[in-house]
N, C-alpha and C positions, 0 to 999 in steps of 0.2 A: 559442558563447554564453559570456558572462562575467558575473560578479556573483553575488550570493547569491540563491538561490531561497528558502531557509528560514534563519532565524536565531532561535535560542533564547538568551535572555539571563537568566541566574540564575533559571531556571524552577523553581518549587517547588509541590508539591501535598501537602496534608495532609488526612486524613480524621479529624477529631477529633485525638486525640494521636498518631495514626499518621502519620509523615512518609514518604510514598511516593516522591516526587521531591524531591531535596535539592540544588537549585542547579545545574541542568543548563545548560551553555553549549555550543552547537553551531552550526556554520555549514556549510551544504550548498550547494555551487555549482550553478548552472544546468546542466542536462545531466548531472549526476553520479548514479551509482547508489550509494546509501549504505545499508548494512545496520546494524541495531541487533541486537546479540546479548547474551545474558546468561542467568543461571540463572532458573528459575521463581521468581516473586515479586520479580524485580528492578525491576519497574515499567514494562516495555516497553509493555504495552497501555494503561496509564495515560498514558504519554507520548503515544501515538497519540491517545488521547481528548482530551488537552489541545490538541494541534496541530489536530485536526479540529473542535474546539469543543464536543464532548460534555461535557467537564468544563471548569470555569473554574479558572484557576490561583489558588493561594493568593497567590502573588506572582510577579514576573518578567514577561517580555514574549516574545511570539512575533511574528515578522515574515515576511510572505510577499511576495516580489518587491518589497521596499521599503515595503510597507504593513503597519501594525500590525494584527494580527488577534486578539490575545488579548482575550477579552471578547466577541467577536462570536459570533453563533449559527451552527450548522453550515451552514445553507442560505446564509448570507451569505458564509461562507468558501468554500463550493463555488462560488458565483458569481464569486468572486475568482480562481478557477483552481486549486483543490485538490480532489482526489477520493480516496476511500479505500475499501478493502474491509475485511471484518471477519474475525476469527479463526474465527467460526462462520458458515457460509454464510448470506448475507442477500439472498435473491432473492424475487421475487413468485411463489410456488408455484402460485397459481391462474391465472396467465397463461401463455401459450405462451413458448417460448424467444425467438421473434421479437418478441413484444410486450414482453418484458423489455428487450431491447436497444433497441427502438424508443423506449421511454420516455426512455432516456438520450440518444438521438439527437435527439428532439424538443426536449428542453431545450437541448442544445448548439447547436441551430440557431435558437433564439429563438422557437419556436412555443408553448412552454408547454402548458397543457391547456385545452381548451374542448370542451363537450359538443356544440356545433353544427357542429364542423368534421369532415369526413370525412377522417381522416388517411390512409386507404387511397389517396386521390387525390393525396397529396403525393409526387410522384415522387422528389424529391431525398432525402426521408427514407427511402423504401423502398430506394433504391439504396445509401445509406450504411449502412443497417441490414444489407442483404444482404452488403455488402463486409466489414463487421466479422464477421459470422457465418462468412463464407468464410475470413477470416484466422485465426479461432480454431478452425476445424474443426467448427463446429456447424451448418453450412448444411443438412445432411441431416436434422437434428433440429429444425429451426426451427418446425415445426408442432406439436411435442409440448408438452404441459403441462410446465412446468419441474420439477414435483414428480416426474415419471417419469424424469428423468435420473439416471444413476448418480452417485455422490458426486463423482468426479473431474470429470465434466462439469458438475455444479452449480458447482464451484469455478471451472472455466473460464468458465462463464456469468457468474459474479460479476466476474471480471476483465474480460470483455467489456463488462459494464454500466459498470464503472469507467472504461474507456477511451472508451466511447461518449459520455461527457459532455464530452469534448474538453479536459479539464483539462491544464495544463502540469506540474503537480506531482501525482504519484500515490503514495499510501500503501497498501502491501499488508501485511496482518497475517497472517503464517504461511500464505501461499497454497498451500504444498505439504503442509500437515499432513494426515496420514492417507492419503497417496498411496503407491502402489507405486513401485519404481525407474523403471519405464517411464513411468508417469504423471507422475512428478516431472520426468523428462527432457523430456517434452512441455511441461509447465508452464513450465519454465525457458526453453525455446525461445520460447514464447509471450510470456513476460515481457520477454525481450530484444527481441523484435520490437515489442511494444506500447510499451515505454519508450524506443524509439529517438528521440533528439531531445528527450526530456522529462526531467524530474527524478524520480528514483525513491527513495523511502525505504521500506525493507522490514524487517520483523521476521521472522526465520526461525530455526528450531532446527536444520535440516539444514545441517551445516557444509560439506558438499560443495557445496550450492546457494550458500551465502553466499560461499565463497572463490572460486567460479567466476564469480559474477555481479557482485559488488560492486567498485566502484572504490576505495572506502574503507569501513572498518568502525569502528563505535564499540561499546565494551563497557560495558554498564550493569550495575552491581552495587549492590544495596541503594539504588537511586534516585540513584546517582552514576555519571558516566562516568569510568572509570578509565583508559581509553586510546582514542585515535582514530588510525587510520593505514591504510596500504595493507594488503592481505591478507598480504603478506610481513612487514610490520612487526608486525602483530597476531600472526601465527603465531610469531614469535620473541620476543615480549614476555614476560619472566618474570612480570610482575604478572598478565598475562592467564592464563598457564598455571596459576599458583597459585590465582587466584580463580575460574576458570571452565573453561578449555579442557582442561587436564590431558592425559590420554592421547588425547583426541579429536584433538589436533593431530597426533599420530603416526598414529592409526588411521583417523580419519574424513576427513582433509583431504588432497587430493592434493598431493604435493610440487612 
């Protein structure tokens, strides 16, 4: 795959006098796994909200696969091929695990929602739903209400819902937050599998995850990208060390 999946052009976002995103320019290639890192308050979640349409930019442009999406509503952007997860688990707690994933599958296969259709009889939907649940390791819990899942499984379910929509560009906001080391390892393996052949943009605080998963990394500090490069380039960049990574480069990131 060649070409740009996402392009941000002089993107800015202010809330009153507070300038949160200050002229971000970024190009992400199709099929690339790109991580955004930065200290708390850097504007990472705001940037995700701009890309996914939850916030409107103050100025600047966002392009998805050659189409301008800045100013569009979230559901319009989703239909154009972009799906995202959230920093806080965002699942349908009153539905079963299977029903959560099936919602995404129905949408991706063009069925939408209708009260008169017996979706249980849609074999292709059932088979795809089961395949996704098998892939993410939740098939044995498919019958459970989502609210009964442990925290790590709820995060896994959210990733499953995100990929069930069939989007080619996936945004994951801190997918391993609050997980143990073993849960994190499992989540990373799942993300690698789920993003194969797709474009991934991820915000993550765990530097081990970032440096092992990303093809390229951008460092966001006070609403500005101060560096973009390969994990090796970011690890050795003195500006990044000074502004953010510091001792984490030595202690938290594999050499």
